[in-house]
DRENVEXZA-816816 format. One record per residue (C-alpha): residue number from 1; residue in three letters; x, y, z. Coordinates in Angstrom, 1 decimal. Layout:
% residues N
@i: NUM, aa: ALA, px: X, py: Y, pz: Z
...
END
This chain:
% residues 260
@i: 1, aa: MET, px: 20.9, py: 1.8, pz: -5.4
@i: 2, aa: LEU, px: 20.4, py: -0.4, pz: -8.4
@i: 3, aa: SER, px: 17.2, py: -0.2, pz: -10.4
@i: 4, aa: TYR, px: 15.6, py: -2.5, pz: -13.0
@i: 5, aa: PRO, px: 12.6, py: -2.5, pz: -15.3
@i: 6, aa: ALA, px: 9.6, py: -4.7, pz: -14.3
@i: 7, aa: ALA, px: 6.4, py: -5.7, pz: -15.9
@i: 8, aa: ILE, px: 2.9, py: -5.1, pz: -14.5
@i: 9, aa: PRO, px: 0.2, py: -7.6, pz: -15.6
@i: 10, aa: LEU, px: -2.4, py: -5.0, pz: -16.4
@i: 11, aa: SER, px: -3.9, py: -3.6, pz: -19.6
@i: 12, aa: SER, px: -3.2, py: -0.1, pz: -21.1
@i: 13, aa: ARG, px: -6.9, py: 0.6, pz: -20.5
@i: 14, aa: THR, px: -6.2, py: 0.5, pz: -16.7
@i: 15, aa: LEU, px: -3.2, py: 2.8, pz: -17.0
@i: 16, aa: ASN, px: -5.0, py: 5.3, pz: -19.3
@i: 17, aa: HIS, px: -8.1, py: 5.4, pz: -16.9
@i: 18, aa: LEU, px: -5.9, py: 6.3, pz: -13.9
@i: 19, aa: ALA, px: -3.8, py: 8.7, pz: -15.9
@i: 20, aa: ASP, px: -6.9, py: 10.5, pz: -17.1
@i: 21, aa: ARG, px: -8.2, py: 10.8, pz: -13.5
@i: 22, aa: ILE, px: -4.9, py: 12.2, pz: -12.3
@i: 23, aa: ARG, px: -4.8, py: 14.6, pz: -15.3
@i: 24, aa: GLY, px: -8.4, py: 15.8, pz: -14.6
@i: 25, aa: HIS, px: -7.7, py: 16.3, pz: -10.9
@i: 26, aa: ARG, px: -4.5, py: 18.2, pz: -11.7
@i: 27, aa: LYS, px: -6.4, py: 20.5, pz: -14.1
@i: 28, aa: GLN, px: -9.2, py: 21.0, pz: -11.7
@i: 29, aa: ARG, px: -6.9, py: 22.1, pz: -8.9
@i: 30, aa: ARG, px: -4.6, py: 24.0, pz: -11.4
@i: 31, aa: SER, px: -1.6, py: 22.2, pz: -9.9
@i: 32, aa: ARG, px: 1.8, py: 23.5, pz: -10.7
@i: 33, aa: TRP, px: 4.6, py: 21.5, pz: -12.3
@i: 34, aa: ARG, px: 5.2, py: 18.0, pz: -10.9
@i: 35, aa: ARG, px: 8.2, py: 15.7, pz: -11.0
@i: 36, aa: LEU, px: 6.3, py: 13.1, pz: -13.0
@i: 37, aa: GLU, px: 3.7, py: 13.5, pz: -15.7
@i: 38, aa: PRO, px: 0.2, py: 11.9, pz: -15.1
@i: 39, aa: GLY, px: 1.1, py: 8.7, pz: -17.1
@i: 40, aa: ARG, px: 4.2, py: 8.0, pz: -15.0
@i: 41, aa: ARG, px: 2.4, py: 8.8, pz: -11.8
@i: 42, aa: ALA, px: -0.3, py: 6.3, pz: -12.7
@i: 43, aa: LEU, px: 2.3, py: 3.7, pz: -13.6
@i: 44, aa: LEU, px: 3.9, py: 4.3, pz: -10.2
@i: 45, aa: ALA, px: 0.6, py: 3.8, pz: -8.3
@i: 46, aa: LEU, px: -0.1, py: 0.6, pz: -10.3
@i: 47, aa: ALA, px: 3.3, py: -0.8, pz: -9.5
@i: 48, aa: HIS, px: 2.6, py: -0.3, pz: -5.9
@i: 49, aa: LEU, px: -0.9, py: -1.8, pz: -5.9
@i: 50, aa: ARG, px: -0.4, py: -4.7, pz: -8.4
@i: 51, aa: ASN, px: 3.2, py: -5.7, pz: -7.8
@i: 52, aa: GLY, px: 3.4, py: -4.6, pz: -4.1
@i: 53, aa: ASP, px: 6.5, py: -2.5, pz: -4.8
@i: 54, aa: THR, px: 7.7, py: -0.6, pz: -1.7
@i: 55, aa: TYR, px: 8.1, py: 3.2, pz: -1.6
@i: 56, aa: THR, px: 11.9, py: 2.6, pz: -1.5
@i: 57, aa: ARG, px: 11.8, py: 0.7, pz: -4.7
@i: 58, aa: LEU, px: 9.4, py: 3.1, pz: -6.4
@i: 59, aa: ALA, px: 11.6, py: 6.1, pz: -5.4
@i: 60, aa: ALA, px: 14.7, py: 4.4, pz: -6.8
@i: 61, aa: GLY, px: 13.0, py: 3.2, pz: -10.0
@i: 62, aa: PHE, px: 11.3, py: 6.6, pz: -10.8
@i: 63, aa: GLU, px: 14.2, py: 8.7, pz: -9.6
@i: 64, aa: ILE, px: 12.1, py: 10.6, pz: -7.0
@i: 65, aa: GLY, px: 12.1, py: 11.0, pz: -3.3
@i: 66, aa: MET, px: 10.3, py: 8.5, pz: -1.0
@i: 67, aa: ALA, px: 8.0, py: 11.3, pz: 0.3
@i: 68, aa: THR, px: 7.1, py: 12.2, pz: -3.3
@i: 69, aa: ALA, px: 6.4, py: 8.5, pz: -4.2
@i: 70, aa: TRP, px: 4.2, py: 8.1, pz: -1.1
@i: 71, aa: ARG, px: 2.3, py: 11.3, pz: -2.0
@i: 72, aa: TYR, px: 1.7, py: 10.3, pz: -5.6
@i: 73, aa: VAL, px: 0.4, py: 6.8, pz: -4.6
@i: 74, aa: GLN, px: -1.9, py: 8.2, pz: -1.9
@i: 75, aa: GLU, px: -3.3, py: 10.7, pz: -4.3
@i: 76, aa: ALA, px: -4.0, py: 8.1, pz: -7.0
@i: 77, aa: MET, px: -5.7, py: 5.8, pz: -4.5
@i: 78, aa: SER, px: -7.9, py: 8.6, pz: -3.1
@i: 79, aa: LEU, px: -9.0, py: 9.4, pz: -6.7
@i: 80, aa: LEU, px: -9.9, py: 5.8, pz: -7.4
@i: 81, aa: ALA, px: -11.5, py: 5.1, pz: -4.0
@i: 82, aa: THR, px: -13.9, py: 8.1, pz: -4.4
@i: 83, aa: ALA, px: -15.1, py: 6.5, pz: -7.7
@i: 84, aa: ALA, px: -15.9, py: 3.1, pz: -6.1
@i: 85, aa: ASP, px: -19.5, py: 1.8, pz: -6.0
@i: 86, aa: ASP, px: -21.2, py: 1.6, pz: -2.7
@i: 87, aa: LEU, px: -23.5, py: -1.4, pz: -2.0
@i: 88, aa: ALA, px: -26.6, py: 0.4, pz: -3.1
@i: 89, aa: THR, px: -25.1, py: 1.2, pz: -6.5
@i: 90, aa: ALA, px: -23.6, py: -2.3, pz: -6.8
@i: 91, aa: MET, px: -27.0, py: -3.8, pz: -6.1
@i: 92, aa: ASP, px: -28.2, py: -2.5, pz: -9.5
@i: 93, aa: ARG, px: -25.9, py: -5.0, pz: -11.0
@i: 94, aa: ILE, px: -26.2, py: -7.7, pz: -8.4
@i: 95, aa: ARG, px: -30.0, py: -8.0, pz: -8.7
@i: 96, aa: ARG, px: -29.6, py: -8.9, pz: -12.3
@i: 97, aa: LEU, px: -27.5, py: -12.0, pz: -11.5
@i: 98, aa: ALA, px: -28.8, py: -15.5, pz: -11.7
@i: 99, aa: TYR, px: -27.5, py: -15.9, pz: -8.1
@i: 100, aa: ALA, px: -24.7, py: -14.4, pz: -6.0
@i: 101, aa: ILE, px: -22.0, py: -15.9, pz: -3.8
@i: 102, aa: LEU, px: -21.1, py: -14.2, pz: -0.5
@i: 103, aa: ASP, px: -17.8, py: -14.9, pz: 1.3
@i: 104, aa: GLY, px: -15.4, py: -13.2, pz: 3.6
@i: 105, aa: THR, px: -11.6, py: -13.0, pz: 3.5
@i: 106, aa: LEU, px: -9.0, py: -11.9, pz: 5.9
@i: 107, aa: ILE, px: -6.3, py: -9.5, pz: 4.6
@i: 108, aa: PRO, px: -3.2, py: -9.8, pz: 6.8
@i: 109, aa: ILE, px: -1.7, py: -6.7, pz: 8.4
@i: 110, aa: ASP, px: 1.3, py: -5.9, pz: 10.6
@i: 111, aa: ARG, px: 0.7, py: -5.7, pz: 14.3
@i: 112, aa: VAL, px: -0.7, py: -2.4, pz: 15.6
@i: 113, aa: ALA, px: -0.7, py: -0.9, pz: 19.0
@i: 114, aa: ASP, px: -4.4, py: -1.7, pz: 19.6
@i: 115, aa: HIS, px: -4.0, py: -5.2, pz: 18.1
@i: 116, aa: LYS, px: -6.8, py: -7.1, pz: 19.9
@i: 117, aa: PRO, px: -9.6, py: -5.9, pz: 17.6
@i: 118, aa: TYR, px: -7.6, py: -7.0, pz: 14.6
@i: 119, aa: TYR, px: -6.6, py: -10.5, pz: 15.7
@i: 120, aa: SER, px: -8.6, py: -13.3, pz: 14.0
@i: 121, aa: GLY, px: -9.0, py: -16.3, pz: 16.2
@i: 122, aa: LYS, px: -10.0, py: -18.3, pz: 13.2
@i: 123, aa: HIS, px: -6.9, py: -17.5, pz: 11.1
@i: 124, aa: LYS, px: -4.5, py: -17.0, pz: 14.1
@i: 125, aa: HIS, px: -3.0, py: -13.8, pz: 12.9
@i: 126, aa: HIS, px: -3.9, py: -10.1, pz: 12.6
@i: 127, aa: GLY, px: -5.9, py: -8.7, pz: 9.7
@i: 128, aa: VAL, px: -8.9, py: -6.9, pz: 8.4
@i: 129, aa: ASN, px: -12.2, py: -8.6, pz: 7.3
@i: 130, aa: VAL, px: -13.5, py: -7.9, pz: 3.8
@i: 131, aa: GLN, px: -16.8, py: -9.2, pz: 2.5
@i: 132, aa: VAL, px: -16.8, py: -10.2, pz: -1.2
@i: 133, aa: ILE, px: -19.8, py: -10.7, pz: -3.5
@i: 134, aa: ALA, px: -19.2, py: -12.8, pz: -6.7
@i: 135, aa: ASP, px: -21.4, py: -13.7, pz: -9.6
@i: 136, aa: ALA, px: -22.3, py: -17.3, pz: -10.8
@i: 137, aa: ALA, px: -19.0, py: -17.5, pz: -12.7
@i: 138, aa: GLY, px: -17.0, py: -16.5, pz: -9.7
@i: 139, aa: ARG, px: -16.2, py: -13.0, pz: -11.0
@i: 140, aa: LEU, px: -15.6, py: -10.3, pz: -8.5
@i: 141, aa: VAL, px: -18.7, py: -7.9, pz: -8.3
@i: 142, aa: TRP, px: -18.2, py: -6.0, pz: -5.1
@i: 143, aa: ALA, px: -16.0, py: -5.8, pz: -2.0
@i: 144, aa: SER, px: -17.0, py: -4.2, pz: 1.3
@i: 145, aa: PRO, px: -15.1, py: -1.7, pz: 3.4
@i: 146, aa: ALA, px: -12.7, py: -3.4, pz: 5.8
@i: 147, aa: LEU, px: -13.5, py: -4.2, pz: 9.4
@i: 148, aa: PRO, px: -11.2, py: -5.5, pz: 12.2
@i: 149, aa: GLY, px: -10.2, py: -9.1, pz: 11.7
@i: 150, aa: SER, px: -11.9, py: -10.2, pz: 15.0
@i: 151, aa: VAL, px: -15.3, py: -9.4, pz: 13.5
@i: 152, aa: HIS, px: -17.3, py: -12.6, pz: 12.5
@i: 153, aa: ASP, px: -18.3, py: -12.9, pz: 8.8
@i: 154, aa: LEU, px: -22.0, py: -12.8, pz: 9.6
@i: 155, aa: THR, px: -21.6, py: -9.8, pz: 11.8
@i: 156, aa: ALA, px: -19.6, py: -8.0, pz: 9.1
@i: 157, aa: ALA, px: -22.3, py: -8.8, pz: 6.5
@i: 158, aa: ARG, px: -25.0, py: -7.5, pz: 8.8
@i: 159, aa: THR, px: -22.9, py: -4.4, pz: 9.6
@i: 160, aa: HIS, px: -22.5, py: -3.5, pz: 6.0
@i: 161, aa: GLY, px: -26.2, py: -4.2, pz: 5.3
@i: 162, aa: ILE, px: -25.4, py: -6.9, pz: 2.8
@i: 163, aa: ILE, px: -27.9, py: -9.5, pz: 4.1
@i: 164, aa: GLU, px: -30.7, py: -6.9, pz: 4.1
@i: 165, aa: ALA, px: -29.8, py: -5.6, pz: 0.6
@i: 166, aa: LEU, px: -29.7, py: -9.1, pz: -0.9
@i: 167, aa: THR, px: -33.0, py: -10.1, pz: 0.8
@i: 168, aa: THR, px: -34.8, py: -7.0, pz: -0.3
@i: 169, aa: ALA, px: -33.6, py: -7.5, pz: -3.9
@i: 170, aa: ASP, px: -34.6, py: -11.1, pz: -3.6
@i: 171, aa: VAL, px: -31.2, py: -12.3, pz: -4.9
@i: 172, aa: MET, px: -30.6, py: -16.0, pz: -4.2
@i: 173, aa: THR, px: -27.2, py: -16.1, pz: -2.4
@i: 174, aa: PHE, px: -24.9, py: -19.0, pz: -1.5
@i: 175, aa: ALA, px: -22.7, py: -18.7, pz: 1.6
@i: 176, aa: ASP, px: -20.7, py: -21.0, pz: 3.8
@i: 177, aa: LYS, px: -21.5, py: -22.2, pz: 7.4
@i: 178, aa: GLY, px: -20.1, py: -19.0, pz: 8.8
@i: 179, aa: TYR, px: -23.3, py: -17.2, pz: 7.7
@i: 180, aa: GLN, px: -25.7, py: -19.7, pz: 9.5
@i: 181, aa: GLY, px: -28.6, py: -17.7, pz: 10.9
@i: 182, aa: ALA, px: -28.5, py: -15.0, pz: 8.2
@i: 183, aa: ARG, px: -31.8, py: -16.1, pz: 6.8
@i: 184, aa: GLY, px: -33.5, py: -14.0, pz: 4.1
@i: 185, aa: SER, px: -32.3, py: -15.0, pz: 0.7
@i: 186, aa: VAL, px: -29.0, py: -16.3, pz: 1.9
@i: 187, aa: ASN, px: -28.6, py: -20.1, pz: 1.6
@i: 188, aa: THR, px: -26.1, py: -22.0, pz: 3.8
@i: 189, aa: PRO, px: -25.3, py: -25.7, pz: 4.0
@i: 190, aa: PHE, px: -26.8, py: -28.0, pz: 6.6
@i: 191, aa: LYS, px: -24.8, py: -28.2, pz: 9.8
@i: 192, aa: ARG, px: -24.7, py: -30.9, pz: 12.4
@i: 193, aa: ARG, px: -26.1, py: -29.9, pz: 15.8
@i: 194, aa: ARG, px: -26.5, py: -31.4, pz: 19.2
@i: 195, aa: PHE, px: -30.0, py: -32.7, pz: 18.4
@i: 196, aa: ARG, px: -28.9, py: -33.7, pz: 14.9
@i: 197, aa: PRO, px: -25.5, py: -35.4, pz: 15.2
@i: 198, aa: LYS, px: -25.8, py: -36.9, pz: 11.7
@i: 199, aa: LEU, px: -26.9, py: -35.5, pz: 8.4
@i: 200, aa: SER, px: -29.3, py: -37.5, pz: 6.2
@i: 201, aa: ARG, px: -28.2, py: -38.6, pz: 2.8
@i: 202, aa: ARG, px: -30.3, py: -35.9, pz: 1.1
@i: 203, aa: GLN, px: -28.7, py: -33.2, pz: 3.3
@i: 204, aa: LYS, px: -25.3, py: -34.4, pz: 2.4
@i: 205, aa: ALA, px: -26.1, py: -34.3, pz: -1.3
@i: 206, aa: VAL, px: -27.5, py: -30.8, pz: -0.9
@i: 207, aa: ASN, px: -24.2, py: -29.8, pz: 0.9
@i: 208, aa: ARG, px: -22.1, py: -31.2, pz: -1.9
@i: 209, aa: ALA, px: -24.0, py: -29.3, pz: -4.5
@i: 210, aa: HIS, px: -23.9, py: -26.2, pz: -2.4
@i: 211, aa: ALA, px: -20.1, py: -26.5, pz: -2.0
@i: 212, aa: ARG, px: -19.6, py: -26.9, pz: -5.8
@i: 213, aa: ILE, px: -21.5, py: -23.6, pz: -6.3
@i: 214, aa: ARG, px: -19.8, py: -21.8, pz: -3.4
@i: 215, aa: ALA, px: -16.3, py: -22.8, pz: -4.5
@i: 216, aa: ARG, px: -16.6, py: -20.5, pz: -7.5
@i: 217, aa: GLY, px: -16.6, py: -17.6, pz: -5.0
@i: 218, aa: GLU, px: -13.0, py: -18.4, pz: -4.2
@i: 219, aa: ARG, px: -12.1, py: -17.2, pz: -7.6
@i: 220, aa: ALA, px: -13.3, py: -13.7, pz: -6.7
@i: 221, aa: ILE, px: -11.2, py: -13.7, pz: -3.6
@i: 222, aa: ALA, px: -8.2, py: -15.0, pz: -5.6
@i: 223, aa: THR, px: -8.8, py: -12.2, pz: -8.1
@i: 224, aa: LEU, px: -8.7, py: -9.6, pz: -5.3
@i: 225, aa: LYS, px: -5.5, py: -11.0, pz: -3.9
@i: 226, aa: THR, px: -3.7, py: -11.0, pz: -7.2
@i: 227, aa: TRP, px: -3.0, py: -7.4, pz: -6.2
@i: 228, aa: LYS, px: 0.2, py: -8.1, pz: -4.3
@i: 229, aa: ILE, px: -0.3, py: -5.2, pz: -1.9
@i: 230, aa: LEU, px: -3.0, py: -7.2, pz: -0.2
@i: 231, aa: ALA, px: -0.5, py: -10.1, pz: 0.6
@i: 232, aa: LYS, px: 0.2, py: -8.2, pz: 3.8
@i: 233, aa: LEU, px: -0.7, py: -4.6, pz: 4.5
@i: 234, aa: ARG, px: 2.1, py: -2.7, pz: 6.1
@i: 235, aa: CYS, px: 0.2, py: 0.5, pz: 6.7
@i: 236, aa: CYS, px: -2.4, py: 1.7, pz: 9.1
@i: 237, aa: PRO, px: -5.4, py: -0.7, pz: 9.0
@i: 238, aa: ARG, px: -7.7, py: 2.3, pz: 8.4
@i: 239, aa: ARG, px: -6.0, py: 2.6, pz: 4.9
@i: 240, aa: ALA, px: -7.3, py: -0.9, pz: 4.0
@i: 241, aa: THR, px: -10.7, py: 0.4, pz: 2.9
@i: 242, aa: PRO, px: -9.5, py: 2.9, pz: 0.3
@i: 243, aa: ILE, px: -6.9, py: 0.4, pz: -1.0
@i: 244, aa: VAL, px: -9.6, py: -2.3, pz: -1.5
@i: 245, aa: GLN, px: -11.9, py: 0.3, pz: -3.1
@i: 246, aa: ALA, px: -9.2, py: 1.5, pz: -5.5
@i: 247, aa: ILE, px: -8.4, py: -2.1, pz: -6.5
@i: 248, aa: LEU, px: -12.1, py: -2.8, pz: -7.1
@i: 249, aa: VAL, px: -12.4, py: 0.2, pz: -9.5
@i: 250, aa: LEU, px: -9.2, py: -0.9, pz: -11.3
@i: 251, aa: HIS, px: -10.4, py: -4.5, pz: -11.5
@i: 252, aa: HIS, px: -13.7, py: -3.4, pz: -13.2
@i: 253, aa: VAL, px: -11.8, py: -1.1, pz: -15.6
@i: 254, aa: LYS, px: -9.5, py: -4.0, pz: -16.5
@i: 255, aa: ALA, px: -12.5, py: -6.3, pz: -17.0
@i: 256, aa: ASN, px: -14.2, py: -3.5, pz: -19.0
@i: 257, aa: ARG, px: -17.2, py: -3.5, pz: -16.7
@i: 258, aa: TYR, px: -16.7, py: -0.1, pz: -15.2
@i: 259, aa: ALA, px: -19.6, py: 2.3, pz: -15.7
@i: 260, aa: GLY, px: -18.1, py: 5.4, pz: -13.9
END
């Protein structure tokens, strides 16, 4: 099989952070000799997450077996996922924001045996639902664990306790019409109803201003999906949560906002 060098659009800070974690884990467990040193293992995991390289490509490029490549990637993702902030920890940073933007995104997956819970009627394909919180500049602050794609955004936000946490912290939050009825500190645009078939001029102006603010939240989702592995997950849907958590840690390291 032919192999070729490829670039990964990440900083050396990201590589060193992951390599240090692998090195520390190896020292703690007193692991024996491995085929790849921690730096190369970190590079392999980043190539999988950022570039979406398959295990076949990784095995050929790093001259190891596919099982070894899979094991190295899973170990790296587990180390990163355990360091990810939960919502309570993230709220320490979120409550200091001028305001937050809440949105949901669907990460496509392959079909699974029990495919009904993962089929999104809105997007017309299978996937997992991830809730994203962004700051006023559209920067990614936090991403939730994954739920089946059939779960509505408002239900997902309530399941994760996002609405309650934002309301308790009194953080003004902007969200789309999918979060109608969230109440608390979550602001949604005006929506036409049966008893209100037309919106007033003032309501339309409010909706336009709301949309301009909320559009910045799309940057956070776009940032999350620059990690090519999320273009379509070809693994068990239960692996989606540790993958998203690992990416969140690496993103904050890359942006130099990681405090762990």
